[in-house]
N, C-alpha and C positions, 0 to 999 in steps of 0.2 A: 503495499499499499503507499500511496504518497507520505511523505513524512511531513505532516502538516504542521508541526513545529516549525520547521526551516521554512515552509512555504509563508506562513504567518508572521514569522520574523525577518521583514523584508528590511534589506539592509539600508535605511534610510540615511540618505547624504546627508553630512555636514555642508550641504550647498550653499546656505547662505554665506558662511563662514569662508568658504572656497571661494566663491565668487567675490568677495571683498578680498580676499588675499591676492587674488588676479588683476584686482583692479576693475572689474567689470563694469559698467555703468548700466547695461541693458542686456538681455538676452542674445546669446548668438543665434544667429539663423541656422538651421539644419535641415539638410533635405534627405529623407531615407526612403528609400525605394524598396516595395515589396515585389515577389516573384508572381504574385496573381491577385485577384481581384480580393477585397476586404472578405476575411471569414473568421470562424471562431480560432483558426490556428494563427493567427494574427492578433488574438484579443489581446495579448499583455502589451504590445506597442501601443495599441490604441487606449487602453488602461492608462499608462503613463501620461500620454497625451490630454485625456479628460481630466484626469483627476488632480493634476497640475505637477506630476512627479519631474516631468521635463523641466516644467517651469522653474521648480526649486533647485535644479541643478544647472540654472542658467541658460536654459538652451528654448530655443522657440522651434518646436519641431515641424515640418510638413511630412507628412507622410504621402508617399505617391505610388499609386496602386500599380502593378503589373497586369497582365490579363493575356488573353488568345492572342492579340494583336499588337501586344506592347511587350519589348524586350528592354528590359532595364540595365541587363547585365553590361553593355558597353559603355554606360554612363559612368559607371564609378571608376575605371581606368583613365578616361576622359576628365575627370576631375568636374564633369556635371551634377553629380550628386555626392554626399559626403558619406554616406553609409548603405550597404545594400544587404537584404536579407535573402540568402541563397538556400538551396535544397539540402544537398548534402556534401561530403569533403571530395567528392568527383570532381566538383565543378573549381574547388581550390585546385585539385592535383592538375587539372586542365591548365588553369591559370599559371601554375608554376611551371608547367613543362612548357610553356608557349612565351614564357617570359613576362606575362601580364602581372603589374606590379601591384599586386592587392594581400591581403592576410585577411584570414578569419581570428576574428578575436573573440567570440563567445559561441556557445550552442544552447540555445534555448531547450531543445529536445534533446534528450540521451539516448533516443531510439528513433531511428528513422519510421515515420508512418507506412511507408510503401508496404504492399501487402498483396494477398492473393484470396480471391474471394470465390466461394462456391456454393452450388444449391445444397439446402439441408436434405439429409436422407439419402443421399446419392453417393454413400460411402467416402466422401472425404473430409470426415473429422478429422483424422489425422494428416499432417502436412506430407509424411511419405506417400500418400495415396494421392495426391494432386499430379505428381508426375505421369500417372496413369490415364489422365484425363485425354480424352480423343481430341480435344480442342482448348486452346489455351490462348486468351486474346490478350497481346502484348503489343504496347505502343511502340513505334519505330526507335525513339530514342532508348527505350529501355531495352531494348533487343540487342543494343550494342553496349549494353554496360551491365546491370544486375542479370539479366537473362543469359548472359556468359557465366556469370558467378552460379547460377542457378545449375546450369548443365555441368559444370564442373565438380561442383561442391555437392549436389544433391541429385545429380543423374537426368536431370530433365531432357527432352528430346525435342529437335528442331521439327520433328515430324508432326508434333502437337500445335506448333507456332501458327498463330491468326494473326493478322493485324488488326489492333485495336483503335477505333478512330474516334475515341469517348464519346460513344453512344451505347447505352446499356442494351438495345434492342437484341443483337445477336446471343448475347449472354443470357438474357431473360427467356429468349426464346429456345435454348437449349439446354436442359437442364442438367447434361452431363457435361458441360463446358466448365471452364475457370477463366477467371479474368483478374488483370491488376484492378487495383485501387487504392487511393489516398484512405488509411483506415478510418479518418475522421470526417470522412464527406461522403465516398461512393456508397458504404453500407446504409449511408441515409438515404441515399436515392433509391436504393435497390428496394428499401421499404417502402418509399412513398410510390415507386411505380410497380414493382412487383407484387407488393404486399406481403412481404415474408422478410425476417432477418438471415441475411447470407450467414456461411461459415466464413469466419476471416482469420487468416493467418498471417501474422506479422513476420516478414522476413526478418526483422531484428530478434525476433524469438529463435531462429534458425540459424544465426551466426553472422547476419549481416550487421557488422559492427559501427557503421559510421553514426556518429551525432547527426542530426539535422534542425531546421531552421537556424542557420548560421547567420551571424553578425558578421559581414566583411567591409574593412576600410581600405582604403588606399594606403600603400607602404610608405609612402611620404606623410601621410596624416599621423600613421603610427609612430614614426622616426622623430617628426618636427612638433607633434602636438598630443603625445601621450595623453597629458591631463584632458584634453578634450574628449579622447577616445574612452579613458577611464569613466567619465561622467556619463557619457551617454549609455555606455555598456552598464553603469551601475543603474542608473534609473529604468533603463529598459527592462531590465532583470527585476527591480523592484515591481515594475509595472506587473510583470508577468508572475508574480509571487503572489498580486494582490488578486489578477484575474484569476488565477487557477483555484486560490483559495477562498475565494469570494462568493456569497450568495448571490443570486438574481438580481436583488435589488441593488448590491452593491457593484455588480457588473452592468448595470442597466445602462448608465450614460455610454459606456464603451461601446455596447452592444448597439445603442443607438446610431452613435457615430459611425459605425462599419454599415450598418442596415442604409444610411445616408450614403455614405462613398458608394455602396455597393446595390442598390435596390433590387437586384434579383434575389439577395438573400433576405430570410424572415426570422423571426424570433425563434420560432420551433427548430428550426436548423441549427442555429445557434445555439440552443441549449442541448440538443441530441448530441452536436460535435463536443461541446465543453465535457458533457458526461463521458465520452468515448475518449477524450485526450485524459480524464483522471482513471478511468478502468483500465487503461492501455498503460499507465503509468509512464507515459511519454516523456516525462521531466525528470525522470528518476526522484531521487529525493529533494532535488532542488534544481531548477534551470541555471544553465551558464557554463559549467567546466568544460572545458576545451585543452587537452593534454597533446604535447608532441609524442608520447608514447602511443596514446591510443592512436593518433593519426598515423603513426607508423606501423602499429599492429594491421590496422585497415589496408594501408597502402601495400603492405607484403602480400595481404591477401588478393589484391587486385594484379599485384606482380604475378603471382600464382594463376591467375586467370588469364593472363595474357593482355590485360588493358594497357600497363604500362610494362616498360622495359627497366630491369635492374638498374638503379641508381640516375634515371632520367628526370626523377622530381625530387627537388630540394626542400627537404621540409621545413628550413627555417623561412623559405619563400610560400611557406602553406599556412601555417599556424604560428600565432603569438600568443604565449601563455602568460604575459605579463598583465594582463586585465582580467584574470580568473578571480570570481569572487571570493572573499575571505571567508573561510569557515567560521 
């Protein structure tokens, strides 16, 4: 279970003293971009925005949404934004390999929400049984990343592979099929559209060891403005602790702001997704930790999978541990 003592004891920043010490007369404007439209998996950032945690840290934060036609990733190395939310360490490995000057400075989720879903009552209650499915719907980008890992680590077969085009129709129509999904989103849509709760298997529970919902910064910002990075990380994690542990009433303003930014989102979906984040223990004991040791273990697994060559990713250009939350 999530350690509620840690979640409730959010690290309230000594922000006013910090701001005075730095001689700031007004909050610094910060642009933080996400990788998708506003949803509960972004809730802690919105919590920090609406409850004044960013403001107490001397930050005036604009949250800029991603989406299906919006790619915010190039904006960080171009210094068009200040911080970026990314999915998992594969993005950071790719950046380091290509010489893109970014660093991951914190990880909200200690588990990646990537999952495989199946129909109940079809013999897929165990993860091992999934590889026997005649059809497994996987998106193109995943086919070249964690699908390769599934084949090496768990014996999945390309013969079962079918292209997932982000519609549930084929999966719902074939009870013997399996589909990828974001564990705090697609299961909710299956319930809405199919009328049943799918069997959900988190890849993280099967050895997929990357953290997720990373906060990335430009390498120059980390080197030249570490105090700014620390303030943003601390405030963001405080927002996440409050959002995860908060009651519906305590989360109400953050949820309302997310619905405003993303009108396709409704409150029932936000509540269901929040419940899944807690049930699946995505944040672990607390959000935030990100270590070189963990990044190295995941990298070595990806080298064995064939996604990278030994030595081509410099971990010092992937992760900065200096902003880890204090225990």
